[in-house]
C-alpha positions as CSV (number, residue, x, y, z in Angstrom):
1,M,0.0,0.0,0.0
2,S,1.9,3.1,-1.3
3,V,1.1,6.2,-3.2
4,F,1.8,5.9,-6.9
5,T,-1.1,8.0,-8.1
6,T,-1.6,11.3,-6.3
7,V,-5.2,12.2,-5.3
8,T,-5.9,15.8,-4.1
9,P,-8.6,16.6,-1.6
10,Q,-10.4,18.5,-4.4
11,Q,-10.4,15.5,-6.7
12,L,-11.6,13.2,-4.0
13,S,-14.4,15.5,-2.8
14,A,-15.7,15.6,-6.4
15,W,-15.5,11.8,-6.6
16,L,-17.2,11.3,-3.3
17,K,-20.3,13.1,-4.5
18,A,-21.3,9.7,-6.0
19,Y,-21.3,8.1,-2.5
20,P,-23.8,8.7,0.3
21,L,-20.9,9.2,2.8
22,G,-21.0,12.9,3.6
23,E,-18.3,15.5,3.1
24,L,-14.5,14.9,3.0
25,L,-12.8,15.9,6.2
26,D,-9.3,14.4,5.9
27,L,-7.1,12.6,3.3
28,Q,-3.8,10.9,4.2
29,G,-1.5,8.8,2.0
30,I,-0.5,5.3,3.3
31,A,3.2,4.6,2.8
32,S,3.4,0.9,3.6
33,G,3.2,-1.9,1.0
34,I,4.3,-2.0,-2.6
35,T,1.5,-2.6,-5.0
36,N,-1.5,-0.2,-4.9
37,T,-2.1,3.4,-4.0
38,N,-3.9,3.8,-0.7
39,Y,-5.2,6.6,1.4
40,F,-7.0,7.0,4.7
41,V,-10.2,8.9,4.1
42,T,-12.3,10.5,6.8
43,T,-15.7,11.9,6.0
44,S,-18.6,13.3,8.0
45,T,-20.0,9.7,8.3
46,G,-16.9,7.7,9.1
47,R,-13.4,6.4,8.3
48,Y,-12.5,4.5,5.2
49,V,-9.6,3.3,3.0
50,L,-9.4,4.4,-0.6
51,T,-7.5,2.1,-3.0
52,L,-6.4,3.0,-6.5
53,F,-5.4,-0.2,-8.3
54,E,-2.1,0.1,-10.1
55,A,-1.9,-3.4,-11.6
56,N,-5.3,-5.1,-11.5
57,T,-7.8,-4.5,-14.3
58,A,-11.4,-3.5,-13.7
59,E,-12.3,-7.0,-14.9
60,E,-10.3,-8.7,-12.2
61,L,-11.4,-6.5,-9.3
62,P,-15.0,-7.7,-8.7
63,Y,-13.5,-11.0,-7.4
64,F,-11.7,-9.2,-4.5
65,L,-14.5,-6.8,-3.7
66,D,-17.2,-9.5,-3.8
67,L,-15.1,-11.8,-1.7
68,M,-14.7,-9.1,1.0
69,S,-18.5,-8.5,1.0
70,H,-19.1,-12.3,1.2
71,L,-16.7,-12.8,4.1
72,A,-18.0,-9.8,6.0
73,Q,-21.5,-11.2,5.7
74,H,-20.2,-14.5,7.1
75,Q,-18.8,-12.9,10.3
76,V,-15.2,-12.8,9.1
77,L,-13.6,-9.6,10.5
78,C,-12.6,-7.8,7.3
79,P,-13.4,-4.6,5.5
80,A,-16.7,-4.2,3.6
81,P,-16.6,-2.4,0.3
82,M,-18.7,0.8,0.1
83,R,-21.3,1.0,-2.7
84,N,-22.0,4.3,-4.5
85,I,-25.4,5.7,-5.2
86,A,-25.6,3.6,-8.3
87,G,-25.0,0.4,-6.3
88,N,-21.4,-0.1,-7.5
89,S,-18.4,-0.9,-5.3
90,L,-15.9,-0.3,-8.1
91,G,-15.3,3.1,-9.6
92,E,-12.6,5.1,-11.4
93,L,-10.4,7.9,-10.1
94,N,-7.6,9.7,-11.9
95,G,-7.7,7.1,-14.6
96,K,-7.3,4.1,-12.2
97,P,-9.9,1.6,-10.9
98,A,-10.8,2.7,-7.4
99,A,-12.7,1.4,-4.4
100,L,-13.6,2.6,-1.0
101,I,-13.8,0.2,1.9
102,S,-14.6,0.4,5.6
103,R,-11.6,1.1,7.9
104,L,-11.1,-1.4,10.8
105,K,-10.0,-0.6,14.3
106,G,-6.6,-1.6,15.6
107,R,-3.0,-1.6,14.2
108,S,-0.5,-4.1,12.9
109,L,2.0,-5.7,15.2
110,E,5.8,-5.8,15.0
111,V,6.3,-8.6,17.7
112,P,3.4,-11.0,18.0
113,T,2.8,-13.3,21.0
114,A,1.4,-16.8,21.0
115,V,-2.0,-15.3,21.8
116,H,-1.8,-13.2,18.6
117,C,-0.7,-16.1,16.5
118,A,-3.6,-18.2,17.8
119,E,-6.0,-15.5,16.8
120,V,-4.4,-15.4,13.3
121,G,-4.8,-19.2,12.9
122,R,-8.4,-19.0,14.1
123,I,-9.5,-16.2,11.7
124,L,-7.6,-17.8,8.8
125,A,-9.5,-21.1,9.3
126,T,-12.8,-19.2,9.6
127,M,-12.1,-17.4,6.4
128,H,-11.2,-20.7,4.6
129,L,-14.5,-22.2,5.7
130,A,-16.5,-19.1,4.8
131,G,-14.9,-19.2,1.3
132,E,-16.4,-22.6,0.6
133,S,-19.7,-20.9,-0.4
134,F,-18.0,-18.2,-2.5
135,T,-18.6,-19.2,-6.1
136,A,-16.3,-17.0,-8.0
137,R,-12.8,-18.3,-8.9
138,M,-9.4,-16.7,-9.4
139,E,-6.4,-18.8,-10.2
140,N,-3.3,-17.9,-8.2
141,P,-1.4,-15.3,-10.4
142,R,1.7,-16.0,-8.3
143,G,1.5,-19.7,-8.2
144,S,4.0,-22.3,-9.2
145,Q,4.1,-21.2,-12.9
146,W,4.7,-17.6,-11.8
147,R,7.6,-18.7,-9.5
148,L,9.2,-20.6,-12.4
149,T,8.8,-17.7,-14.8
150,I,10.1,-15.0,-12.5
151,G,12.9,-17.3,-11.4
152,K,14.1,-17.6,-15.0
153,Q,13.9,-13.8,-15.3
154,L,16.0,-13.2,-12.2
155,V,18.5,-16.1,-12.3
156,D,21.2,-14.2,-14.4
157,L,21.0,-11.2,-12.0
158,L,21.7,-13.3,-8.9
159,S,25.0,-14.2,-7.2
160,A,26.2,-17.8,-7.7
161,E,25.0,-18.6,-4.1
162,D,21.5,-17.2,-4.7
163,R,21.2,-18.9,-8.1
164,A,21.9,-22.2,-6.4
165,L,19.3,-21.5,-3.7
166,L,16.7,-20.6,-6.3
167,Q,17.4,-23.7,-8.4
168,A,17.2,-25.9,-5.4
169,A,13.9,-24.5,-4.3
170,L,12.4,-24.7,-7.8
171,S,13.6,-28.3,-8.2
172,A,12.1,-29.2,-4.9
173,E,8.7,-27.7,-5.8
174,A,8.6,-29.5,-9.1
175,R,8.8,-32.8,-7.2
176,Q,5.8,-32.1,-5.0
177,S,2.3,-33.4,-5.5
178,L,-0.8,-31.4,-4.5
179,D,-3.1,-34.4,-5.0
180,G,-5.6,-34.7,-2.2
181,L,-4.8,-31.3,-0.6
182,P,-7.9,-29.2,0.3
183,Q,-8.2,-26.1,-2.0
184,G,-10.3,-23.0,-1.9
185,V,-10.2,-19.3,-1.3
186,I,-7.0,-18.1,0.2
187,H,-5.8,-14.6,1.4
188,A,-2.3,-15.3,0.0
189,D,-0.7,-12.4,1.9
190,L,-1.6,-12.8,5.6
191,F,1.4,-11.0,7.0
192,R,1.6,-9.0,10.2
193,D,0.9,-5.7,8.3
194,N,-2.3,-7.1,7.0
195,V,-3.9,-8.0,10.4
196,L,-5.0,-5.4,12.9
197,F,-5.1,-5.9,16.7
198,D,-6.3,-3.8,19.5
199,G,-4.2,-5.2,22.3
200,D,-4.9,-9.0,22.2
201,Q,-8.2,-8.5,20.5
202,M,-8.5,-9.1,16.8
203,G,-9.5,-6.0,14.8
204,G,-9.6,-7.8,11.4
205,V,-7.8,-8.9,8.3
206,I,-7.1,-6.3,5.5
207,D,-5.7,-6.2,1.9
208,F,-7.4,-9.0,0.0
209,Y,-6.0,-8.0,-3.3
210,Y,-3.8,-11.1,-3.7
211,A,-6.7,-13.4,-2.7
212,C,-7.3,-16.3,-5.1
213,N,-8.1,-20.0,-5.2
214,D,-5.2,-22.4,-4.2
215,V,-4.1,-25.0,-1.7
216,L,-5.4,-23.9,1.8
217,L,-2.3,-25.2,3.5
218,Y,-0.2,-22.8,1.4
219,D,-2.1,-19.9,2.9
220,V,-1.3,-21.3,6.4
221,A,2.4,-21.6,5.4
222,I,2.4,-17.9,4.2
223,A,1.1,-16.8,7.6
224,V,3.5,-19.0,9.6
225,N,6.5,-17.9,7.7
226,D,5.8,-14.3,8.7
227,W,4.1,-14.5,12.1
228,C,6.3,-17.3,13.6
229,A,9.8,-16.7,12.1
230,A,12.8,-15.5,14.1
231,Q,15.3,-13.0,12.8
232,D,17.5,-15.8,11.4
233,G,14.5,-17.3,9.5
234,S,14.0,-20.3,11.8
235,L,10.5,-21.0,13.1
236,N,9.6,-20.3,16.7
237,P,8.0,-23.6,17.9
238,K,5.7,-21.9,20.5
239,L,4.3,-19.4,18.0
240,T,4.0,-22.0,15.2
241,I,2.1,-24.5,17.3
242,A,-0.2,-21.8,18.7
243,L,-1.2,-20.8,15.2
244,L,-1.6,-24.4,13.9
245,K,-3.6,-25.6,16.9
246,A,-6.0,-22.6,16.7
247,Y,-6.5,-23.2,13.0
248,H,-7.0,-27.0,13.4
249,A,-9.7,-26.3,16.0
250,V,-11.8,-24.6,13.4
251,R,-10.8,-26.5,10.2
252,P,-9.1,-29.8,11.1
253,L,-5.9,-30.4,9.1
254,T,-5.5,-33.8,7.4
255,E,-2.7,-36.3,7.3
256,L,-1.9,-35.4,3.7
257,E,-1.6,-31.8,4.8
258,H,0.9,-32.9,7.5
259,Q,3.0,-34.7,4.9
260,A,2.9,-31.6,2.6
261,W,3.7,-29.1,5.3
262,P,7.5,-28.8,4.8
263,G,7.1,-28.3,1.1
264,Q,4.3,-25.7,1.4
265,L,6.5,-23.7,3.9
266,M,9.3,-23.7,1.3
267,N,7.0,-22.8,-1.6
268,A,5.5,-19.9,0.4
269,A,9.0,-18.6,1.3
270,L,10.1,-18.9,-2.3
271,R,7.1,-16.9,-3.5
272,F,7.9,-13.9,-1.3
273,W,11.7,-14.0,-1.8
274,L,11.1,-13.9,-5.6
275,S,8.6,-11.1,-5.5
276,R,10.9,-8.9,-3.3
277,L,13.9,-9.7,-5.5
278,Y,11.9,-8.7,-8.6
279,D,10.8,-5.4,-7.0
280,A,14.4,-4.8,-6.0
281,H,15.7,-5.3,-9.5
282,F,12.7,-3.8,-11.4
283,P,11.4,-1.1,-9.0
284,N,8.2,0.8,-9.4
285,T,8.2,4.5,-8.5
286,G,5.8,6.3,-6.3
287,E,5.3,9.3,-4.0
288,L,5.6,7.3,-0.8
289,T,6.8,3.9,-2.0
290,H,8.0,1.3,0.4
291,A,9.8,-1.7,-1.2
292,K,10.5,-4.6,1.1
293,D,14.0,-6.1,1.5
294,P,14.4,-9.6,0.1
295,T,17.1,-10.5,2.6
296,Q,14.7,-11.8,5.3
297,F,12.9,-14.1,2.9
298,R,16.2,-15.4,1.6
299,K,17.0,-16.4,5.2
300,I,13.6,-18.0,5.6
301,L,13.8,-19.9,2.3
302,Q,17.3,-21.2,3.2
303,Q,16.0,-22.4,6.6
304,R,13.0,-24.1,5.1
305,I,15.2,-26.0,2.7
306,N,17.8,-26.9,5.4
307,E,15.1,-28.1,7.8
308,Q,12.8,-30.1,5.5
309,A,13.0,-33.2,7.7
310,S,12.5,-31.4,11.1
311,L,9.7,-29.1,9.9
312,A,7.3,-32.1,10.0
313,T,7.7,-32.1,13.8
314,L,6.4,-28.5,14.0
315,W,2.8,-29.8,13.8
316,I,-0.2,-30.1,16.1
């Protein structure tokens, strides 16, 4: 969430006339994240988040907005898209597709506890179950084929050591089987900056713009790799077990998922190492951009490859 496309108060005030949300009181750019333009918006009726989509097309976006509406209606703590007077949740502002969503209470955490990790596991499982009745589909645009393609684009730009790591991870993924693993709607980006807490109380999950249909366990692995990783990339057993136990209590994990766990942790680490490497080598430019360092996910990926055998013991 950065500012690539500038919006002035005058421009937004004119745009908001199509919404039954009152007068604009405040507009602030959000400088975290790396994909879309985001602003905090305060009107005379409440607080919202404005997103201008820099990469997604108007044809893709109803999946994300409809998913948020669906999950909110099924008691998942997440933002609800605002509809304009014409009944549409997607508009256009400064030449970009744009949407306004409700702003949740709370803030993201830097150092989570086992209590926080358990809450993350619980809401992730709740979201996966609620997604079973969501009928739209979106194939994962950053799935295995994307990882292979981006890996080929980056390989000649990497050091010999990084090339070896990349090739080892891609080869290991190619040997995996996804047969029998439960699939459905996943968030695909459930990092600490996409979950809000007020103390120990869950405020909700935000930023659904990487959501898609894929292996549910992969979504769990993405969350564990961020919420439960130490600075050296290794997993904190207490945090990992807390998240998995809470998830399992809502959506029981299967024996096949247990067997696939080490590989999914590695795939999830590879996906984010590659995306951060790509952004480092081919940066976008924006007013308040915040690109993320690939170093930490390189550590995480190396640890997941080194610890494939022992990762199976970090289970419920």
